[in-house]
C-alpha positions as CSV (number, residue, x, y, z in Angstrom):
1,M,29.5,-11.5,-80.3
2,S,31.6,-13.5,-78.3
3,A,30.9,-13.6,-74.2
4,Q,34.6,-13.7,-74.2
5,F,34.6,-10.1,-75.6
6,F,32.5,-9.2,-72.5
7,P,33.6,-11.4,-69.2
8,G,31.7,-9.2,-66.7
9,L,28.4,-9.5,-68.9
10,A,27.2,-13.1,-68.2
11,K,28.1,-12.2,-64.6
12,L,26.1,-9.2,-64.8
13,F,23.3,-10.8,-66.6
14,M,22.9,-14.3,-63.4
15,A,22.6,-11.7,-60.5
16,G,20.1,-10.3,-62.2
17,L,18.4,-13.4,-62.5
18,L,19.2,-14.4,-59.7
19,L,18.1,-10.6,-57.5
20,F,15.1,-11.1,-59.3
21,A,14.5,-13.9,-57.9
22,S,14.8,-13.6,-55.1
23,A,12.6,-10.4,-55.1
24,L,9.8,-13.0,-55.9
25,A,10.8,-15.7,-53.2
26,Q,10.4,-12.4,-50.6
27,A,7.3,-11.2,-52.8
28,G,5.7,-14.0,-51.7
29,V,5.5,-16.5,-53.8
30,L,4.6,-18.6,-51.2
31,T,1.5,-19.9,-50.4
32,D,0.4,-21.6,-47.6
33,F,-1.8,-25.1,-48.8
34,S,-5.3,-23.0,-49.1
35,G,-3.3,-20.5,-51.2
36,A,-2.4,-18.0,-49.1
37,P,0.5,-15.9,-49.6
38,R,3.0,-16.9,-46.2
39,S,6.7,-15.8,-46.0
40,I,8.6,-17.1,-43.6
41,D,9.1,-14.9,-41.7
42,D,5.3,-15.0,-40.8
43,Y,7.1,-17.9,-38.4
44,T,10.0,-16.5,-37.2
45,G,11.3,-14.0,-34.0
46,N,8.1,-15.6,-32.3
47,G,10.6,-16.5,-28.7
48,K,11.5,-19.5,-29.8
49,W,13.8,-21.2,-32.2
50,L,12.0,-22.0,-36.0
51,V,13.4,-24.9,-38.1
52,V,12.9,-24.7,-42.2
53,M,12.9,-27.8,-43.6
54,F,12.7,-27.2,-47.4
55,W,11.1,-30.6,-49.0
56,A,9.7,-32.2,-52.2
57,S,7.3,-34.7,-52.5
58,D,10.1,-37.4,-54.7
59,C,12.6,-36.3,-52.5
60,H,13.4,-39.9,-50.7
61,I,15.3,-38.8,-48.4
62,C,12.7,-35.9,-47.2
63,G,10.5,-39.1,-46.9
64,K,13.1,-40.8,-44.3
65,E,13.5,-37.7,-42.2
66,A,10.0,-36.8,-42.2
67,P,8.6,-38.7,-39.1
68,E,12.1,-37.5,-37.1
69,Y,11.3,-33.8,-38.0
70,V,7.0,-34.2,-36.7
71,A,8.5,-36.2,-33.4
72,F,11.5,-33.1,-32.4
73,H,8.0,-30.6,-33.4
74,N,6.1,-32.9,-30.9
75,K,8.8,-32.5,-28.5
76,H,9.3,-29.0,-28.6
77,K,6.5,-27.4,-29.7
78,D,5.2,-25.9,-26.3
79,D,8.7,-24.9,-25.4
80,N,11.4,-23.9,-27.5
81,A,11.4,-24.6,-31.1
82,H,8.6,-25.1,-33.1
83,V,9.1,-26.5,-37.1
84,L,7.8,-25.1,-41.1
85,G,7.8,-26.9,-43.7
86,V,8.1,-26.0,-47.3
87,T,7.9,-27.6,-50.0
88,I,9.6,-26.7,-53.3
89,D,6.7,-28.4,-55.4
90,G,5.4,-25.8,-56.6
91,L,1.5,-24.8,-57.3
92,A,0.6,-26.9,-60.5
93,N,2.0,-30.2,-58.0
94,K,0.2,-29.1,-55.2
95,A,-1.9,-32.9,-55.4
96,A,1.4,-34.7,-54.3
97,A,3.1,-32.4,-51.9
98,Q,-0.4,-32.7,-50.3
99,V,-0.1,-36.5,-50.3
100,F,3.8,-36.0,-49.0
101,V,1.9,-34.2,-46.6
102,D,-1.0,-37.0,-45.7
103,E,1.3,-40.0,-46.3
104,H,4.2,-38.5,-43.6
105,A,1.8,-36.7,-40.4
106,L,3.5,-33.5,-41.1
107,N,1.3,-31.6,-38.4
108,F,2.9,-28.5,-38.5
109,P,2.9,-25.7,-41.4
110,N,4.0,-26.4,-44.6
111,L,4.1,-24.0,-47.2
112,I,4.4,-24.3,-51.2
113,G,7.0,-22.9,-53.0
114,N,8.8,-23.7,-56.0
115,A,12.6,-24.2,-57.0
116,E,13.7,-21.2,-58.7
117,D,12.0,-19.0,-56.3
118,I,13.2,-21.0,-53.2
119,G,16.7,-20.8,-55.0
120,G,16.6,-16.8,-55.5
121,M,15.7,-17.2,-51.5
122,Y,18.8,-19.0,-50.3
123,Y,21.0,-17.8,-52.6
124,E,20.0,-14.0,-51.0
125,L,19.8,-14.9,-48.0
126,T,23.4,-17.1,-47.7
127,G,25.5,-16.6,-50.3
128,E,25.7,-19.7,-51.2
129,F,23.7,-21.4,-54.9
130,W,20.5,-23.7,-54.3
131,V,22.0,-27.7,-53.8
132,G,18.5,-29.5,-53.5
133,T,16.2,-31.0,-50.8
134,P,16.6,-31.5,-48.1
135,T,17.4,-28.6,-47.0
136,F,17.4,-26.6,-43.1
137,F,17.4,-23.5,-42.5
138,I,17.8,-22.8,-38.2
139,Y,16.5,-19.4,-36.6
140,D,17.2,-17.5,-33.7
141,P,14.1,-17.0,-31.2
142,S,14.5,-13.0,-32.1
143,G,14.3,-14.2,-36.0
144,K,18.2,-13.8,-37.0
145,L,19.3,-17.1,-39.5
146,R,21.7,-19.0,-37.6
147,A,22.7,-22.2,-39.6
148,A,21.5,-23.6,-43.4
149,Q,22.2,-26.7,-44.4
150,A,21.9,-28.9,-47.7
151,G,21.1,-32.3,-46.8
152,A,20.2,-34.6,-44.2
153,V,20.1,-33.4,-40.4
154,P,19.7,-35.9,-37.6
155,V,17.7,-34.3,-34.3
156,E,20.0,-35.0,-32.4
157,I,22.8,-32.6,-34.9
158,L,19.9,-30.0,-34.2
159,E,18.7,-30.3,-30.4
160,K,22.8,-29.8,-29.7
161,F,23.2,-26.7,-31.8
162,I,20.1,-25.3,-30.3
163,A,21.2,-25.7,-26.9
164,E,24.8,-24.2,-27.3
165,N,23.4,-21.2,-29.2
166,S,20.9,-20.5,-26.4
């Protein structure tokens, strides 16, 4: 049978896959580097803004931006904001992810997930398809997702966003 006879079938199938991936993403497929299950929600709603930087060990832009986010974290962690890193390298590439963390001296918490699950989570939270790394989420102090941005985000823009929305 041709897909033209069932035009809604492909859409329904894709929606099912995305829901399944989203359920996995929310069910603890993120871990910390010691292997303990974690979620982004573990880091939100604590009275501070949370900037989530999705990165990959082979992402050159991520490596270029990493020092800016370390400085941002150091500047704001005791005041009004903190950073959480989430690598899309997956557990199979944990060693490469650890090298990235060490080389860039990422002093904020970092979690490990895989691209498929993170893509499902991104779609569930934003209604848009995952583009790649770097990607950023910004949660307000109450834990509400306030912004999502694919691509590089200079910390000056982030600081301005937080100041205007505080």
